[in-house]
Backbone as a ProteinNet text record, in pm:
[ID]
protein_1_A
[PRIMARY]
MNTTKIFYAFLFIITVAVFSSCSTKKNAIVAHRGAWKKNNLPENSIAALRHAIDLKLAGSEFDVWRTADDSLIINHDAHFNKLLIEETNYADLIKFKLSNGEKLPTLHEYITEGKKNNKQTLLVCEIKPSEISKERGKKTALMTVETIKKLKADKNTCYISFDYEILKQIRQVDQKAILQYLEGNKSPVEVKADHINGVDYHYSFFKKHPEWIKEAKENNIILNAWTVNEAADMDWIIKNKFDYITTNEPELLEERIKNNK
[TERTIARY]
16430.9	16435	16590.8	16634.1	16780.1	16811.8	16943.9	16976.6	16923.8	16912.9	16844.6	16710.2	16643.5	16517.1	16491	16560.1	16545.6	16600.7	16704.5	16724.5	16615.7	16553	16447.8	16308.7	16296.7	16192.4	16218.1	16330.7	16384.7	16391.1	16414.3	16426.8	16263	16183.1	16049.3	15990.5	16002.6	15944.6	16013.9	16121.4	16188	16139.6	16121.2	16079.4	15925.8	15842.7	15697.7	15691	15779.3	15772.6	15827.1	15925.1	15979.4	15836.4	15798.9	15700.4	15554.9	15523.3	15419.9	15439.1	15565.1	15589.4	15559.4	15555.3	15511.6	15376.7	15294.9	15143.5	15121.4	15065.7	15038.1	14893.6	14807.5	14678.3	14622.5	14531.1	14478.1	14406.4	14380.2	14302.5	14379.5	14507.3	14606.3	14582.1	14572.3	14544.7	14693.2	14657.6	14768.7	14718.8	14777.1	14720	14780.1	14685.4	14699.1	14774.8	14894.1	14969.2	14951.8	14988.5	14969.6	14847.3	14839.4	14691.6	14666.7	14591.1	14596.7	14430	14350	14215.7	14135.9	14123.8	14056.4	14100.3	14232.4	14289.1	14325.1	14288.5	14293.9	14456.4	14526.7	14668.4	14712.6	14834.3	14855.5	14882.4	14867.3	14885	15025.4	15094.7	15238.7	15330	15283.9	15332.7	15415.6	15517	15570.2	15458.7	15383.7	15273.8	15177.7	15146.7	15050	15133.8	15255.1	15336.2	15328.3	15372.2	15370.6	15244.2	15123.9	15005.3	14961.6	15019	14991.7	15070.9	15173.5	15268.8	15224.7	15165.2	15097.3	14981.6	14922.7	14801.2	14817.2	14939.1	15010.1	14953.9	14914	14891.5	14980	14958	15027.7	15129.2	15092.4	15161.1	15121	15209.9	15180.7	15247.8	15166.6	15197.4	15263.7	15357.1	15411.5	15442.4	15463.8	15502	15639.7	15729.6	15851	15857.8	15927.1	15957.7	16108.6	16151.8	16310.9	16305.4	16358.3	16345.3	16460.4	16450	16562.3	16691	16730.7	16859.9	16878.6	16770.2	16823.6	16790.2	16701.3	16655	16544.9	16525.4	16416.4	16316.9	16200.6	16097.4	15981.4	15882.9	15772.3	15652.4	15569.2	15456.6	15375.8	15250.1	15165.4	15169.5	15119.4	15120.3	15245	15239.9	15363.3	15401.5	15309.6	15315.1	15320.7	15389.6	15363.4	15369.6	15258.7	15226.2	15243.7	15187	15167.4	15318.1	15424.9	15556.7	15590.3	15626.6	15641.4	15771.8	15745.3	15860.4	15981.1	15971.9	16084.1	16159.4	16117.5	16192.9	16204	16204.6	16222.4	16324.3	16407.6	16504.9	16431.7	16479.4	16440.3	16420.2	16526.2	16517.1	16400.7	16368.5	16224.3	16114.9	16109.3	15991.2	15958.1	16063	16031.8	15988.2	15992.2	15948	15799.3	15754.9	15596.4	15593.3	15517.9	15504.3	15359	15360	15251	15144.6	15012.6	14925	14940.2	15008.3	15052.2	15187.1	15228.9	15385.2	15485.9	15466.8	15599.4	15648.2	15765.3	15825.6	15803.6	15834.7	15827.5	15900.6	15894.8	15977.9	16052.7	16189.5	16291.8	16258.3	16308.3	16291.6	16397.2	16492.7	16571.8	16512.2	16465.7	16393.9	16278	16192.4	16068.2	16086.5	16208.3	16236	16297.6	16367.2	16429.9	16345.6	16227.4	16095.1	16045.8	16032.1	15948.5	16022.5	16141.1	16230.5	16191	16146	16152.3	16027.6	16060.2	15958.5	15858.9	15907.5	15814.3	15863.1	15774.1	15805.2	15711.5	15607.9	15516.2	15463.9	15474.2	15446.7	15538.6	15486.1	15564.7	15559.3	15680.5	15683.5	15667.6	15556.6	15512.2	15552.6	15659.4	15712.2	15665.4	15593.1	15548.4	15649.9	15695.9	15795.3	15708.9	15693.3	15628.6	15697.2	15598.9	15662.4	15712.9	15820.2	15885.8	15792.1	15763.7	15687.2	15784	15899.7	15997.3	16030.7	16078.1	16120.9	16143.1	16117.8	16140.3	16265.1	16365.3	16495.5	16523.8	16464.6	16462	16398.3	16273.6	16201.1	16285.1	16361.5	16424.2	16550.4	16609.1	16717	16661.8	16543.6	16489	16474	16415	16417.3	16546.4	16632.6	16778.2	16818.3	16814.9	16845	16755.2	16652.4	16533.5	16596.2	16623.1	16662.8	16781.1	16869.1	16990.4	16995.8	16908.1	16867.5	16827	16730.3	16649.1	16762.9	16847.4	16949.9	17039.5	17113.3	17175.2	17122.9	17000.1	16934	16897.2	16932.6	16913.7	16756.9	16672	16538	16483	16553.3	16515.4	16448.4	16453.4	16387.7	16252.4	16214.1	16091.7	16020.4	16080.4	16017.1	15981	15866.4	15837.5	15822.4	15817.6	15840.9	15705.9	15628.5	15524	15518.5	15479.7	15487.3	15383	15331.5	15245.7	15344	15472.8	15559.6	15633.4	15595	15641.6	15786.1	15841.5	15991.6	16067.9	15994.7	16057.1	16095.7	15983.6	15988.2	16082.6	16104.4	16201.3	16342.3	16330.3	16477.6	16517.7	16435.1	16467.5	16508.5	16435.5	16462.1	16601.6	16655.5	16776	16900.3	16861.8	16979.6	16951.1	16818.8	16798.9	16694.8	16758.4	16694.6	16602.2	16618.8	16540.4	16414	16425.9	16301.4	16182.4	16081.1	15934.4	15886.1	15826	15774.6	15625.2	15541.8	15402.9	15366.9	15284	15259	15113.1	15085.3	14972.1	14880.6	14934.6	14836.8	14723.7	14712.8	14599	14592.3	14680.3	14691.9	14765.4	14786.4	14853.7	14811.1	14795.5	14738.2	14859.2	14810.7	14914.1	15013.5	14981.5	15077.2	15189.8	15128.1	15212.8	15315.9	15271.8	15371.4	15465.4	15437.5	15506.6	15633.7	15588.2	15688.8	15813.1	15777.4	15876.9	15947.9	15918.7	15958.6	15915.7	15791.1	15721.9	15635.8	15650.3	15586	15420.9	15391	15245.6	15154.2	15018.7	14948.6	14854.2	14889.1	14818.6	14756.1	14625.6	14506.1	14401	14366.5	14240	14139.8	14060.4	13971.2	13868.9	13845.8	13761.5	13798.9	13929.9	14003.7	13963.8	13974.2	13960.1	13801.7	13704.1	13582.9	13557.7	13631.3	13616.7	13674.4	13801.2	13852.2	13876.2	13758	13774.1	13839.3	13866.7	13957.8	14096.8	14124.6	14269.8	14298	14194.2	14199.3	14270.9	14183.8	14230.4	14365.1	14387.7	14509.8	14629.4	14595.5	14708.8	14740.6	14621.1	14652.8	14735.1	14696.5	14742.8	14894.5	14941.4	15073	15160.1	15098	15168	15217.2	15100.1	15139.1	15042.4	15114.3	15055.4	14939.6	14843.9	14694.3	14696.1	14680.8	14669.2	14556	14478.8	14357.9	14367.1	14362.1	14347.8	14225	14213.6	14190.3	14061.7	14037.7	13919.1	13866.9	13777.2	13718.9	13572.6	13498.2	13367	13341.1	13239.6	13215.6	13166.6	13103.3	13038.7	13181.5	13277	13375.7	13465.1	13483.3	13568.5	13522.2	13391.5	13336.3	13372.4	13333	13386.4	13520.9	13615.4	13768.5	13780.2	13738.7	13744.2	13699.1	13583.3	13523	13619.2	13695.6	13788.5	13926.9	13943.8	14063	14184	14204	14329.4	14445.9	14554.4	14663	14667.8	14650.8	14646.4	14516.9	14501.9	14364.8	14445.7	14430.5	14509.1	14371	14388.2	14264.3	14301.8	14216.5	14212	14156.6	14071.2	13992.4	14031.3	14166.1	14206	14103.9	14045	13966.6	13845.8	13787.7	13650.1	13683.7	13815.4	13847.1	13854.1	13924.6	13932.7	13794.8	13706.3	13576.9	13500.8	13527.4	13469.6	13524.4	13658.7	13712.9	13687.7	13644.2	13593.9	13444.3	13356.3	13239	13225	13330	13319	13364.5	13439.5	13473.1	13356.2
-822.4	-721.3	-668.5	-561.2	-537.2	-493.2	-472.7	-467.5	-355.4	-235.6	-99.2	-115.3	-171.8	-241.2	-316.2	-405.9	-502.5	-425.7	-331.2	-254.4	-182.5	-93	-11.1	-98.9	-220.1	-293	-316.8	-368.7	-395.4	-284.5	-174.1	-42	-35.2	-13.8	3.1	-79.1	-187.7	-272.7	-245.7	-222.1	-191.8	-43.4	52.4	188.7	170.2	99.8	82.3	16.9	-80.3	-153.9	-60.8	41.3	118	216.1	263.9	369.2	290.7	190.9	100.9	74.7	62	21	148.6	254.5	376.7	360.6	275.8	256.8	108.8	37.3	-102.4	-113.5	-20.6	-18.4	57.7	44.4	138.7	259	349	465.4	538.9	547.2	620.2	772	842.5	1006.3	1058.5	1167	1276.1	1404.2	1472.2	1618.4	1719.1	1795.1	1886.8	1996.2	2049.5	2167.3	2154.2	2031.6	1989.6	1980.1	1961	1931.9	2082.8	2155.2	2311.1	2360.6	2300.4	2357.8	2355.5	2245	2232.6	2315	2335.3	2426.3	2583	2590.7	2745.3	2764.7	2684.8	2710.4	2734.7	2834.1	2851.8	2743.7	2748.8	2628	2626.4	2511.8	2482.5	2548.9	2580.5	2614.1	2484.8	2510.6	2425	2365.7	2457.4	2398.6	2320	2321.8	2234.1	2102.1	2112.2	1984.1	1888	1976.6	1903.8	1868.8	1908.6	1845.9	1732.4	1717	1610	1495.7	1525.4	1408	1363.3	1461.5	1409.3	1340.2	1369.9	1273.7	1161.2	1118.2	1010.2	967.1	1069.3	1063.8	998.5	934.4	860.2	956.8	1078.4	1171.9	1323.1	1416.9	1558.4	1624.3	1707.5	1747.7	1901.3	1946.1	2094.5	2128.2	2266	2317.8	2389	2365.4	2427.5	2539.8	2654.4	2751.5	2801.8	2860.1	2913.7	3071.5	3143.6	3269.7	3340.4	3454.3	3520.3	3505	3470.2	3455.1	3315.4	3213.5	3071.5	3006.8	3060.3	3005.1	2922.2	2810	2714.1	2731.3	2769.8	2795.8	2732.4	2737.5	2651.9	2768.6	2742.2	2837.4	2772.5	2789.2	2733.5	2830.5	2942.7	3029.6	3072.4	3127.8	3198.2	3343.2	3386.2	3510.6	3489.5	3569	3577.6	3725.3	3751.1	3892.5	3974	3945.5	4012	4031.8	3967.8	3972.4	3831.3	3865	3719.7	3672.6	3546.1	3472.7	3458.8	3429	3385	3516.3	3627.9	3768.2	3839.6	3783.5	3834.4	3758	3842.6	3776.3	3725.2	3620.5	3562.4	3658.7	3756.4	3849.6	3938.3	3947.2	4048.8	3978.4	3839.8	3768.9	3766.8	3730.7	3683	3814.8	3924.4	4093	4051.2	3958.7	3936.5	3803.9	3807.7	3678.7	3588.9	3468.9	3386.3	3413.6	3373.3	3424.4	3365.3	3267.8	3241.8	3288.3	3382.9	3438.6	3379	3251.8	3178.4	3272	3253.2	3324.7	3214.4	3251.7	3161.7	3052	2948.4	2845.4	2810.5	2784.2	2722.6	2572.1	2527.4	2365.1	2301.2	2352.1	2303.2	2282.1	2397.2	2412	2318.4	2312.2	2222.6	2083.3	2024.1	1899.9	1860.3	1931.3	1908.1	1889.6	1974.2	1951.2	1803.4	1791.6	1672.6	1539.9	1543.9	1438.1	1392.7	1511.3	1495	1406.8	1313.6	1234.5	1164.2	1131	1103.3	938.1	870.2	732.9	675.9	751.2	703.9	812.4	953	1025.7	1060.6	1020.8	1061.2	1194.6	1253.2	1411.7	1404.3	1482.2	1475.9	1604.8	1615.4	1739.4	1777.2	1882.7	1931.9	2063.3	2019.1	2115.7	2205.4	2323.4	2409.2	2429	2418.4	2468.7	2613.4	2667.6	2789.3	2891.9	3010.7	3106.7	3172.4	3153.2	3220	3140.5	3013.2	2927	2791.5	2688.4	2551.8	2531.4	2585.4	2547.1	2566.6	2695.7	2747.9	2609.5	2589.4	2500.4	2349.8	2308	2197.9	2199.5	2321.4	2361.1	2362.3	2406.7	2407	2264.1	2194.8	2064.9	1978.3	2015.9	1931	2005.7	2120.7	2186.5	2119.4	2105.8	2038.6	1893.9	1815.8	1671.6	1685.6	1767.9	1779.8	1808	1911	1931.2	1848	1764.3	1662.7	1546.5	1523.3	1406.6	1451.8	1562.7	1630.7	1612.5	1619.5	1604.7	1466.3	1386.6	1212.5	1186.7	1260.2	1255.7	1199.5	1164.9	1111.6	973.5	888.2	770.2	774.9	920.3	944.1	1054.3	1061	1197.2	1124.8	1179.6	1164.5	1278.8	1298.3	1415.8	1413.8	1524.4	1532.6	1664.6	1671.4	1805.6	1796.2	1916.2	1926.6	1941.5	1959.4	1981	1829.2	1754.5	1639.9	1634.4	1755.6	1758.6	1758.6	1813.3	1817.2	1667.8	1566.9	1475.3	1380.8	1390.7	1332.2	1381.2	1533.8	1574.3	1492.7	1462.5	1405.6	1268.7	1199.5	1047.5	1045.1	1136.5	1133.7	1136.9	1199.4	1215.4	1089.4	1055.3	994.5	862.3	754.3	640.6	581.6	589.7	556.4	653.8	767	872.6	816.1	850	811.7	945.6	908.3	1033.3	1014.8	1124	1124	1234.5	1226.7	1336.5	1365.4	1520.5	1586.1	1638.8	1634.4	1711.5	1646.2	1526.2	1452.7	1424.2	1427	1432.7	1289.8	1224.3	1090.8	965.8	860.1	732.2	681	588.2	527	447.4	384.3	312.6	411.9	523	627.4	677.6	688.8	756.3	628.7	516.2	402.4	393.1	422.1	419.8	515.4	623	726.1	705	568	551.9	644.5	671.1	755	667.1	691.2	565.7	594.8	707.9	726.8	845.4	811.4	920.2	993.6	1115.8	1193.7	1297.8	1259.1	1346.6	1381.9	1525.8	1554.2	1461.8	1418.2	1308.5	1304.8	1409.7	1437.6	1346.1	1346.2	1281.1	1137.7	1077.9	929.1	908.1	999	973.3	983.6	1074	1063	969.1	901.9	789.2	670.6	606.2	519	394.5	381.5	259.8	302.5	405.7	436	366.5	372.3	298.1	150	79.5	-58.1	-68.6	26.1	10.9	45.3	140.7	166.3	64.9	-31.2	-133.2	-259.1	-252.7	-374.7	-355.3	-225.5	-194.6	-135.5	-177.2	-131.8	6.8	119.9	238.1	303.7	384.5	431.5	529.9	498.5	566.5	691.6	821.1	904.1	1023.2	1054.9	1139.9	1275.3	1407.9	1533.7	1602.6	1722.8	1739	1703.3	1607.1	1529.2	1580.3	1678	1726.1	1688.2	1649.9	1626.1	1479.2	1451.7	1308.9	1208.3	1257.3	1186	1143.8	1232.3	1216.6	1110.2	1128.1	1051.4	908.4	900.2	754.3	684.7	755.3	701.3	668.5	755.5	727.7	592.1	594.2	484.4	348.2	341.4	226.1	179.1	257.2	219.9	174.3	192.1	149.2	217.4	339.8	430.4	390.7	419.6	393	507.6	626.5	784.5	856.5	936.6	1018	1153.4	1247.6	1377.7	1488.2	1544.9	1625.7	1729.4	1828.3	1931.9	1894.7	1788.7	1757.2	1611.7	1596.1	1468.4	1412.1	1473.8	1424.4	1351.3	1423	1397.9	1265.3	1267.1	1140.4	1009.2	1046.2	946.1	868.9	955.5	924.3	813.8	898.2	830.3	693.3	671	551.5	445.9	508.7	406.5	357.3	476.1	417.5	348.8	311.3	250.2	110.6	71.8	-57.9	-166.1
3470.9	3554.6	3581.1	3547.1	3568.3	3707.2	3713.4	3868.7	3951	3880.2	3924.5	3977.3	3868.8	3892	4011.7	4036.9	4178	4293.2	4275	4388.7	4439.6	4358.1	4382.9	4448.6	4394.2	4428.6	4586.5	4619.3	4750.8	4839	4802.8	4869.7	4899.8	4805.9	4832.4	4935.9	4930.9	5019.2	5177.4	5176.1	5303.7	5382.3	5274.9	5328.4	5372.4	5293	5352.7	5471.4	5485.2	5619.6	5720.1	5735.2	5812.4	5861.4	5751	5788.6	5847.7	5789.7	5853.3	6009.5	6044.5	6181.7	6263.3	6226.9	6306	6362.4	6296	6337.5	6293.7	6404.8	6361.3	6346.8	6324.5	6295.1	6189.1	6116.9	6027.9	6076.6	6008	6065.2	6165.2	6156	6270.2	6232.1	6355.2	6357.6	6340.9	6238.1	6228.4	6244.9	6328.4	6366.7	6263.1	6205.9	6085.7	6150.2	6131.8	6189.6	6354.3	6396.4	6543.4	6583.1	6705.4	6783.7	6828.6	6774.8	6809.4	6856.5	6767	6753.6	6895.9	6963.7	7097.2	7198.4	7196.6	7313.9	7260.9	7137.4	7093.6	7087.6	7052.2	7025	6876.6	6861.8	6727	6654.2	6523.5	6426.7	6408.6	6397.3	6362	6474.6	6619.8	6719.4	6777	6857.9	6948.6	7039	7091.3	7173.6	7117.7	6996.8	6919.5	6896.5	6856.5	6852.1	6969.2	7084.2	7229.1	7262.3	7222	7262	7157.2	7054	6959	7023.7	7049.6	7115.2	7263.4	7333.1	7478.7	7441	7324.5	7300.6	7247.5	7231.6	7169.1	7033.8	6954.6	6822.4	6717.7	6634.8	6532.5	6458.4	6435.9	6350.9	6385.5	6378.5	6356.1	6250.5	6164.4	6060.1	6071.3	5992.6	6002	5879.9	5846.5	5724	5725.3	5620.8	5628.8	5513.8	5549.5	5448.4	5483.2	5383.8	5397.5	5385.9	5456.3	5483.3	5369.7	5347	5271.3	5298.7	5440	5474.3	5516.8	5474.6	5455.9	5589	5674.4	5786.2	5755.8	5806.1	5788.5	5893.5	5883.6	5987.4	5946.8	6062.4	6041.3	6037.1	5942.9	5919.3	5790	5812.7	5695.7	5567	5584.1	5460.7	5423.8	5298.1	5244.4	5304.1	5377.7	5449.1	5602.7	5679.6	5817.2	5856	5922.3	5947.4	5826.6	5714.5	5584.6	5506.9	5589.6	5523.5	5439.2	5308.1	5226.4	5306.4	5337.7	5419.4	5344.8	5215.6	5134.9	5104.6	5134.1	5102.2	5222.8	5329.9	5459.2	5545.1	5600.2	5708.5	5821.7	5872.2	6017.6	6129.6	6138.7	6251.4	6245.9	6107.8	6109.9	6117.4	6097.8	6104.1	6255.6	6342	6492.7	6571.5	6508	6592	6612.2	6551.7	6566.6	6634.7	6745.1	6817.4	6774.5	6791.8	6776.1	6883.3	6886.5	6978.3	7111.9	7135	7265.6	7327.6	7257.5	7300.9	7241.4	7167.4	7126	7008.1	6991.8	6851.6	6731.8	6599.6	6477.3	6521	6517.6	6532.6	6396.4	6433	6316.2	6316.9	6200.4	6173.3	6300.2	6336.7	6428.7	6554.8	6614.3	6745	6746.2	6616.7	6614.7	6643.2	6545.1	6543.6	6678	6726.7	6881.5	6977	6951.1	7068	7006.4	6906.6	6839.8	6909.7	6935.4	6957.4	7120.9	7186.7	7337	7371	7464.7	7513.9	7422.5	7320.9	7177.3	7145.7	7193.8	7136.5	7020.9	6983.6	6863.6	6782.5	6799.6	6707.5	6588.3	6481.3	6348.5	6320.4	6272.2	6231.2	6079.6	6049.6	5912.4	5853	5779.8	5747.3	5611.6	5588	5469.9	5421.8	5298.9	5239.9	5133.3	5148.9	5059.8	4938.1	4821.5	4715.4	4721.6	4642.6	4660.6	4566.6	4621.9	4564.5	4451.6	4446.9	4361.3	4253.2	4282.2	4190.8	4223.8	4106.1	4147.6	4218.5	4161.7	4218.9	4366.6	4393.1	4524.8	4606.3	4580.2	4653	4687	4544.8	4573.9	4671.4	4686.8	4771.9	4912.6	4905	5064.4	5106.4	5008.3	5052.7	5099.1	5016.8	5059.7	5206	5221.7	5368.5	5462.6	5438.8	5524.1	5575	5465	5484.1	5563.4	5528.1	5617.4	5751.4	5774.7	5913.8	6001.4	5940.4	6001.8	6026.6	5932.4	5943.9	6061.8	6088.8	6165.5	6301.8	6329.3	6457.1	6480.1	6397.5	6405.6	6413	6339.1	6351.5	6223.5	6101.8	5993.3	5989.4	6106.8	6113.8	6190.8	6232.4	6283.7	6193.3	6081.8	6001.3	5859	5802.9	5674.8	5594.2	5476.2	5391	5299.3	5294.4	5209.7	5140.2	5013.1	4938.1	4824.8	4797.4	4651.1	4542.5	4574.5	4441	4419.5	4310.9	4299	4268.4	4213.1	4209	4309.8	4415.2	4554.7	4608.1	4611.5	4657.3	4579.5	4433.1	4353.5	4385	4438.8	4475.9	4605.3	4717.6	4819.6	4807.5	4719.3	4684.7	4622.3	4542.8	4508.8	4595.5	4713.3	4803.9	4947.6	4946.8	5050.1	4996.4	4987.1	4933.1	5025.5	5169.9	5267.4	5315.9	5279.5	5331.6	5272.9	5355.6	5333.6	5270	5162.6	5088.1	5052.5	5065.6	5010.8	4940.8	4844.9	4753.7	4799.2	4769	4814.5	4712.3	4583.3	4488.9	4457.1	4440.8	4407	4245	4164.7	4027.3	3978.8	4079.4	4011.1	4089.7	4031.9	4077	4161.5	4250.8	4324.3	4256	4122.8	4049.6	3975.9	3956.2	3891	4006.5	4133.4	4229.3	4272	4262.5	4300.1	4188.9	4049.1	3957.7	3980	4060.9	4082.9	4223.1	4281.5	4417.8	4524.7	4506.4	4623.1	4697	4817.8	4898.5	4939.9	4928.1	4969	4887.7	4869.1	4851.3	4969.7	4978	5083.7	5047.2	4997	4902	4974.5	4949.4	5000.2	4978.9	5099.5	5070.5	4962.8	4897.5	4786.9	4676.5	4653.5	4543.6	4559.9	4670.7	4680.6	4675.5	4693.1	4658.5	4493.1	4465.4	4300.7	4232.8	4289.9	4238.9	4350.4	4376.2	4477.3	4441	4313	4262.2	4325.1	4346.8	4394.5	4529.3	4599.7	4734.6	4715.8	4617.8	4609	4556.3	4459.2	4398.3	4489.1	4578.6	4654.6	4758.2	4798.4	4896	4820.7	4702.4	4613.5	4593.4	4597.6	4552.2	4679.7	4809.1	4913.7	4907.6	4866.4	4871	5014.9	5087.3	5184.8	5156.2	5221.3	5202.3	5312.5	5293	5399.1	5324.2	5411.7	5343	5439.5	5382.6	5442.8	5394.4	5463.9	5601.5	5633.6	5704.8	5739.7	5872.2	5856.1	5989	6032.5	5931	5973.5	5974.7	6079.9	6122.9	6027.2	5904.6	5818.3	5688.8	5692.1	5618.7	5693	5807.9	5907	5879.9	5895.9	5921.8	5765.7	5665.7	5510.9	5506.8	5551.1	5536.4	5649.9	5762.1	5857.8	5798.4	5743.6	5688.4	5564.2	5495.7	5387.6	5447.6	5563.1	5624.8	5565.3	5576.1	5526.7	5654.7	5598	5681.7	5783.9	5735.4	5812.1	5779.5	5885	5853.7	5886	5843	5892.3	5919.8	6035.9	6078.6	6152.9	6179.9	6240.6	6390.7	6383.7	6498.9	6551.1	6598.5	6653.2	6740.7	6829.3	6955.8	6902.4	6791.8	6742.5	6653.1	6589.1	6512.5	6607.7	6699.3	6784.4	6847.5	6866.6	6904.5	6797	6665.7	6548.4	6524.6	6546.5	6535.5	6624.3	6749.6	6845	6819.5	6785.1	6742.8	6608	6523.7	6416.9	6449.9	6545.5	6573.4	6583.4
[MASK]
+++++++++++++++++++++++++++++++++++++++++++++++++++++++++++++++++++++++++++++++++++++++++++++++++++++++++++++++++++++++++++++++++++++++++++++++++++++++++++++++++++++++++++++++++++++++++++++++++++++++++++++++++++++++++++++++++++++++++++++++++++++++++++++++++++++

């Protein structure tokens, strides 16, 4: 094994250990777009993030886009109020409020809130693939990592994306970043070869490829499943002892975990 391979092998062990330290048990709960559903909060809002932290959940996921004038903002869909985010300036987007009266949050505002009174909730940052070009998506990723580092939140953040090249771009600039892939078209061994720390797939992919569960555990690849909202699916994931379970129903999932002990 050459020096480069030894370095990456060591790095991989360290980064998995850091990520795993955020949760000392299996089946840790990640709120999908924050903990919004039970209290009818807007998805990806500051209020939904705050509620996830107040519930002391293991993680809270959110989605990042870049506007036409290079503002990094939090929203799930490519459009906000029928405006394509990537082709719209931030000042025009915030003319429209979220359902609870909040304005569309910037990444800076979101991460700043996520650091407050938070000792246990990992910030799970999904960087959306660009609707315009691959290169734009990779630049958005670099800007996102830079912002999170400036806010000194990188140790409490992991990055996820459906765009494999975005994750590889982050790895080039940050060898310690925790990365998870979302698309479901690569085995745990394949992502490990590219120094990606985890597979965060829709639970149906793991039912189709149950061997991936064993393969991930044997290779120290983080196991995460989304978006697990039905009790029966929760029970199946719980019994297979995933590291993380991403859900719109964190309260229900907490009950299922207790019932499966």
